[in-house]
C-alpha angles and dihedrals in degrees: 000000000000119000092245092052092048090049092050093048091048090051093053095041093049113129109240130221116222128187124197109189141147137091097281129100119260110056096118089039090056091050091049089051088056089049091052091050091049095051089047086066094047098263126142120234135196120196118195111192111205117203092007124112110157124082105266119198092259091058092051093046094049093048090052103036114007113053090166087071116069117191122197117187111211102185145053129267091251139080120276116225108239111229092012110049120177116253090246090058091052091046093051092048090050089050088052091050092051090048089050093048091053094044093049092054101034099078089225095110132050093198132026120192117201099198115201093356090134090060090046087054093048091049091051095244092127131016125251091224092054092050094046091048090049093051092047090050097049122120108277097243100046118108115217127199120192120191138185142079122287100038104188121233092251091059093046089050095056094044123101093205128023123186122186115207108209123199111230096163133352130194091226089073089066091055098260114147129225116284134205109253093025109053099012 
């Protein structure tokens, strides 16, 4: 192949880095939509859910109907104390980070979703430098999606696409509680 052709192919086969951040509802849902689109084209997806422990609807659906999407919860079904996380929360987030690092370099997955990693960063469960280094060291053709509020500037800088989800109105403000199939 000519150098120009190789360069062109590399450009179009480059794995992209997406960030869904902001205070509005729908960041994980957007990432799962990307996962659904990917498996529709025969791609294999890994979702690592930071700070999540219970079986959300997407986990149940993928287990039943979408074996090309693997979801690994790396958290407990409890709140993490911002500024003073429990050692178990840090340990689970570090396990998630190690899983992500391996997945991004293994060639086994076409897309890796790091769900709520921005919140894990903000809460000090993982370091920004470690995550940036991991993303920069990923296999060239792997797409990465990072979700969660509070995306730090360093993450926004390395991303190819950043979408901010802004809350205009939320049903919680009327006193409605979380519902299966909507919030989880």
